[in-house]
C-alpha positions in Angstrom: -11.4 50.3 -27.1 -11.1 53.8 -25.4 -10.4 56.9 -26.6 -7.0 57.6 -25.9 -6.1 54.1 -27.8 -8.0 55.2 -30.4 -6.4 58.7 -30.9 -2.8 56.6 -30.5 -3.9 53.9 -33.3 -4.9 57.0 -35.5 -1.6 58.9 -34.9 0.4 55.6 -35.7 -2.0 55.4 -38.8 -1.8 59.0 -40.2 0.9 60.7 -38.3 -0.2 63.8 -39.9 -3.0 63.8 -37.9 -1.5 64.1 -34.8 -3.0 68.0 -33.8 -6.3 66.6 -34.6 -5.6 63.6 -32.3 -4.5 66.4 -29.3 -7.6 67.9 -29.4 -10.0 65.7 -29.5 -7.8 64.0 -26.6 -8.2 67.6 -24.8 -11.8 68.3 -25.2 -12.3 64.8 -23.8 -9.9 65.5 -20.5 -11.8 68.7 -20.2 -15.0 67.2 -20.0 -13.8 64.6 -17.5 -12.6 67.1 -15.4 -15.8 69.0 -15.4 -17.7 65.9 -14.5 -15.8 65.0 -11.8 -16.2 68.9 -10.3 -19.6 68.5 -10.7 -20.2 65.0 -9.1 -17.6 65.3 -6.2 -17.3 69.5 -5.4 -20.3 70.9 -6.1 -22.7 68.1 -5.5 -21.1 67.9 -2.0 -21.7 71.9 -1.6 -25.3 71.6 -1.5 -25.3 69.4 1.8 -24.2 71.7 3.9 -26.9 72.8 6.6 -27.3 76.4 7.4 -29.2 77.4 10.4 -30.2 80.5 11.9 -30.4 81.5 15.6 -34.0 82.5 17.2 -33.9 84.3 19.7 
């Protein structure tokens, strides 16, 4: 069972905790987004080759 399923199950069992479950999902999505950016954008930007023209 993943985090989204756990939050849904928690909401179905305790509807009063909807805001808590929503905050957990938002936090989890932020973490996943930052990991994606680190893996796919920042890691690739370091692979550029810089050359200097020597005369």
